[in-house]
N, C-alpha and C positions, 0 to 999 in steps of 0.2 A: 471163120473160127468161132468155137463156142466159148462164151465168156461168162463170167460171175462177177455181178456187181455188188458193192459193198456200200453201205450208207453208214457214215461215221458222224453221229450227232454228238459233238463234244461240247465242251465248256464255253469255248470262245467262238466256235463255228461249227458249220455243217459242210461235210465233204461227201461226194459221191465218187467213187473209184471203180473203174472196170479193169479186171484182171484176166490175163490170158492163161494158156495151158500151164506155163511154169511160174505162175504167180507174178509175172511181170506186169507193171502198170502200163495200160494201153490208152487210158483217157481218164480225166478227173475234172471235177468242178467244185468250187469252194464258194462259201458265203459266210460273211462274219455275222455273229449273233450278238443282238443288243444286250448289254449288261445293265440291270437296274440296281441301284443301291438306295432303298427307301430310308434307311437309317443306319447309323454305324453298326456294323456286324451283320447287316442283313443284305442278301443277295438274292435276286430274283430274275427269271426269264419268262418270257411270253410264250406259252406253249403253242399259240396260234402261228407265231413267227416261225417257231421251230419246224412245224408241218410244212409251212410254206417254203422254207428254205430247203426242206428234204424234197419238196415236189419239184422245185426249180433246179436244183443240182442233179436230181436223178433224170429229169427230162432232157437236160442238156447232154449228159453223158449217153443216155440211150440214144438219143438223136444222131450223136456223133458216131457211135459205133456201128449203128445199123446203116448209116450212110456209106460206111466203109465195107458193108457186106457181112458183118458179124451178127450172131445170134446171141441173145442173152437167156442163159439156162436158169439162173436163179438170182436171188438177192439175199444178202446177209445184212442184218443190222447189228451195229455195235453203238455203245451210248455212254455218256456221263451217268454214272450208275445211282447214287443215293438222291439225286434231285426227284422232287415229287411233285406230282400234278393231281390235283383234286377236281372231279368233274362229275356231271350225271350222264351216265350212258344212254338214258332214255332221250335225251335231246342235245347232248354235247355241250351243255352250258358249263363253263368253268367256275370253280369256287374262288378264283383269283389267279395271280401269277403263279408259276412254279417256284417252290422254295428250293434253292440251289444247295448242293452238297456242302459249299462253303459257308453257308449261313449259319450264324451262330445265335439266333433268336431263342432257341430252346435249350441253351447252356444252363439255365437256372433250373428248369425241369429235370434235366439229367442229374444236376447236383442234387436235387431233392430225392431223386429215386436211389441215388447212390448212398445218401445219408439214411434212407430208409431201409438199406440193407438188401437192395435188389440187384446190385453189381455182379455178385457171383453167380446168381441164377441166370442173368442175360449172358454173361461170359461162357458159362458151361453149356447153354442151350444153343446160342447162336454163334459163338466164337468171336463175338465183338464186344467192345467196352460200351459203357454208358457214355456217348458223345453225341452232341447235336448234328455231327456229321451224318448220321444215318437217318433212315427215312421215317421210322415209327413215331418219334417225337414231332416230326413235321407234320404227319397225318393227324396226332393228337391236337397240335397247335390249332390245325383248321377246324377241327370238330369243336373244340372249346370256345371257338368264336362263331359258331352257328353256321359255318359256310355250308354244311349239308343238309340243314334243317328242312329245306324246302325240295330237296332232290328226290326224284322218284326212285332212281337207282344210284344212290351215292357210290363213287368209286374212287379209289386212289391207285395211281400208276406211276412206276419209274418210266423213264424216257422210252425205253424199248417198248413197253406196253402202250404207251401214248401213240407211238408212231406206227406200231404194228395195227392197233385199232384204227388209226386214221387212214393208213395206207390200204387197208383191206376193206374200207367202206364207211368206217365211223359209224353213224346211227343206222346206215343201211347195211347192217349185218357185219359190222367190223368184228375182228377176232380180239377178244379180251384175254390175253395169255402173257406170261412172263417166263423166263427160263431161269434155271436154277442158279446161275451165277449173279443175276441181279437180284433175285429174292434172298440170296444169302447176304445182301448188303441192307436189308431193311430192318434188322433186329427182331423179325418176326417168323423167321424159318428155323426150324430145328435141323441143325447140320447133320445129325445122324440119321433121321428118318427121311430127311429132305421133304418134308410137308410143313404147311403153316402150323405153328406151335400154339396150341390152345392156352397155355400158361402166359405166354407173351402176348398174344391177342387180348388177354384178360388185363395183363398189366398195363399195357398201352391204350386200352379201351377202344381197340379198332375191331369191327365185325368182320368176320371171315368173308361175307357176302360182298364186302367192300373190296376184295382183293382179286386179282387175276388168278386164272387157272394156271397150275405149274406144268411146264413142259421141258423136255430136253433142250440142250443147246443146238444140237444138229437134228435136223428132220423138217419135213414141210409142216408149218403150222398156219398158214394162210397163203392167199394169192393177192397180187396187187389189182385193185379195183379200177377199172378203166375209166371211170369218172373222176378218178383222183390223179392218176398219172397214166394218160392215154398211151403214151410211148411204151409202158411196160404192162398193158393190160394181160392180166391172167399169169404173169410170171410168178412161179412159187416163192414165196418168203421161206427159206429152208435153213436159216441159221441165225441164232440170236446169242450174243455175248455181251457182258459188261465190259467197258473198255479197257480195263487193266487185264482181265482175263483174256480178253481178245488178243491183247499185245503178246501175253504169254504164249498162246497158240500161234501167233503170228511169227514169234521167234523160235517155234518149232520146240519149245521147252516141255517135250512129252515124257521125258524121263524125270524121276525123282532126283532131286539136287540140282537140276538146271535152273538158272535163276534169270530173270530179265529186269532191267531197269528203264522205266519209261520217264523221259524229262519232258513232260506236256505242261499244262496249266500248273498242276502239282508234280511232284515226283513219287513214283510207286515203284516199290521193289516187290516182286513175287518170286517165291521159290516153290516149284512143284513138290508136293509133298507125298504124292503117291495116292492109292485107292482108299486108304483107312484115314479116319479123322485123326489128325496128329495131336500130340499133347499141346497144352496151352505153353506159349513161350511169352515171357515177360516182355511187354512193350510192342508186341506184334499182334496182329489179327489172323484169326483162322477163317478161311472162306473156300468156297467151292470154286476149283479152277475150271472145270468144265464138266458137262454131262452130255456125252455123245450119244446117249440112247442105244439104239440097235447098232450104232456105228462104231462103239468102243466104250471103254469104262467111264466111270465117274472118277475124277481125280480132285483131290483138295489142295491147297495152297496155303503157304504162310505169307503174310503181306505186311509190308511197312509202308505207310502212307504219309507223305509231307504234303501239305495243303497248298504250298506256293513254291513253284519252279519258274516255268515260263511267264507266270504272272509277274514275277519280279522283274522280268526282262521288259515286259509291256509297261511297267510302272516307270522304269528308267526312260523308256521312250516317251511316255507320257509327260514326265517331267522335263523333257527336252534334252537330257544328256547324251541321248543318241537319236538319230532320225529314224532308223529302222532297226529291228531286232537283229538283223544280219550284221549291224555294225558293232554290236558288243564285243565279239571276239577280238577284232583288231584294236579296239580302244584298250581292252583289258591286257593284251600282250604288249602294249606299249611301254608297260611298266613291270618290275619283276615281282611287286608285292603290293599290298594295300596301304603302305605307309602307316601302319597302325589302325587303319579303319577296319572295322569289323561289322558285318551286316547279318542281322537275324531276320529272315523273312516271314515273321509270324503275323502277317496282315490279319489272318482269321484264325488265331490261335495256332497251337504247336500240335502236331500229330505224332506219328510215331517217332521214337519210342517214349516221348514225354507225356504226351496226352494232357496238354494243359490249354483247355479253351479260353482261359482268362489272359493268356500271353498276347502280346502285341509287337508288331515289328519294331526293330531299333537299328540305328546306325550310330555305332559308338566309336570312341577312339580318335575323334577328328581333332586336326590341328590346322594351322595355317597352310601348311605345305601339302595337304590333301587335295588332290585334283579330281576332275571327273574320270580320269583314267584309273585313279586308285579306287575310287568308288565302284567302277566297272569291275574292277578285279576283286573287290571284296565281294561283289554279288556272285561272280562266278566261283569263288572260292566256296561261298555259303552253300551254293548247290550241291557241291562235292561233299562239304561237311555234313549236311542233311543226310545224304545217301550213306555216308560212313556210319552216322549214328544208327541207321537201320541195319546195315551189314554187320555191324558189331553186336547187335541184338540177335541177329540170326547166329552168330558164333557162340554167343553166351548161352543160346538155347541148344546147342549142340548140332546145328545145321551147318554143315561143310559146304562151302561155295566152291563149285567146280570151276566157274567162271561167270562173268556178268555180261549178259547180252543186252546192249544198249539201243534204245530207239527214242524217238520224239525229237521235236525241233531243236532243242538245245543240245541234243547229242551230235549235232553237226560240228560242234566246237571241239577241235583237237586239244585245246587248253583244258577244257573240262573233262574230257575222257582221259588225258594224262593225269590230271589231278585225282580223278575218281580210283584209277588203278593204283596209284601210289597210297592214298588215303585208305582204301579198302583191302589193300594187300591182295589183290586178286587180278587175273588177266582180264580186261575189257575188250569185248568184240563188239564193234559197231555193225549193226546190220546193214546189208546192202540196200534194203528199203527202210527209211526212217519212218514210213507210214506202217508200222507193224500192226497197229490197231485195226485198220482197214483191211489188212492182210488176213488178219485172224478171222474176221467176219466172213471174208469171202472163202476162207479154208473150210469152216465149219458148213457154210451154205453148199459148197462144192461137195463135200461129204455127204450132205443131206439128200442131194440129188444123184449121187453116184458118179459125179464127174471125176474125183479123185477117190481111189479105192481104199485108202488106209492113212492112219496118222504117220505110218512108216513112209509112205510115198510123200507125204507132205514135208516130212523131216528131211528128206533127200534133196529138197528143193530149196533149203535154207542155205544163204550164203553170207559170209562176212565181208564187209568192205574194208575193214581196217582192224588192226590188233594193237593194244596198248599195254605195255608191260609196267608193272610197279618200279618205281625209282628209289632214290634215297629218301626216306621218310622224316629225316631230321627236322626240316623246316616246316613241313605239313603238320607234323606232330605238335610242334610249337604252336602253330596257327590253330589247330583244332582245340588244344586245351584253352586258348584265349577265347575261341568261339564259344565254348561250353560255359565259361564264365560269363559271357554276354548273354547267353541263352537264360542263365539264372537271373539276370537282371530284368529280363522281360516279363517275368511271373510275378 
């Protein structure tokens, strides 16, 4: 069988997945990624480790599928988006660890730019708000500290670019390129022209020569270098997408109005907005959904982003309240409510629709009767409330939600899916594959080499595993109102 490989370089780990003709998973390999927290509010990753995990997982999967007689046609890359790597392309020397999208060290810089009146121009040009979530201020932070002063070819990369450069040879001819979806998360791309914006480059003090070339999401941009991954020597790298846009494609949301929610490290809701840049919607971001180049249209998306979802589950695990993430639902369903406990997962600030970088996590309403089960219930309810806040912003902006297609690790919980349907007043369909992010990367890579003929063909292969209908909202509405009051206290 001819297979497509996807490399999913996420926030907490790196996964390689082999997909068959019907986008079924045939083999996969996963490695957890080390998290570094140098100071409160700061989050970093080791770029060298990211490449090492990519090489290891790709090599394992390629060896396995080739032993079964299969052939690898192409590789697609998907990635945590705004995380930024600074390095010298001349010799590969890093400016330091990668600054992760969750990192808040540039919050003051963003606030100063907002006070100076630059927020509207950033919003109108890039579709984004002034927030340390995005890449441009991370680049500026490195430049201000002299990280690039001695570099021959100073360069900044999102993780897709870093991996593409490394896998295609690095200092030995590696391709320095990014796709439109990742570029649209930097605060440096003009959404209308889909080119690097000179006014934004000037505002953030980043030189155009430091940035990667722009390319479509689908199409061959390079080939795997045999000295990097011997098992994939010469395999074309034919698709690149940021992880949330990749999940949108993996969920076959190719029509305007189709919406996906991914419950990963964070929670991200994207609605396909069609081929024209949509009007600004308060509390939401505008971004590029995908650029299929010669294989299809450019589509835009409206996005809501919550910074913590699965990360809250890991926090419970690290506290010892659960032994494994899979234990959460059983503990949460052992009680019918949180006994007054309310959880706000603002560990790294609040994203959509609040946009409060100064907010911090809170667990309120505690009494002697609150048990670990009640805390677990409060965490699950908070995940549903966060997404409700975003879907309500879609509604207020005139975006009608046809249905919500859910994926990501936490989407395996029936309790969460039921709560989400009731909170958001919309049918929730859980995808047959919770790995929609990797599926999306494989989809565009397959398009890029002609393995699948069209987006219509890809859409016909999408399946739902379960469907959840809205229920009586009386209790969840009361809980949501209390949660919003708790959100105000975190600020």
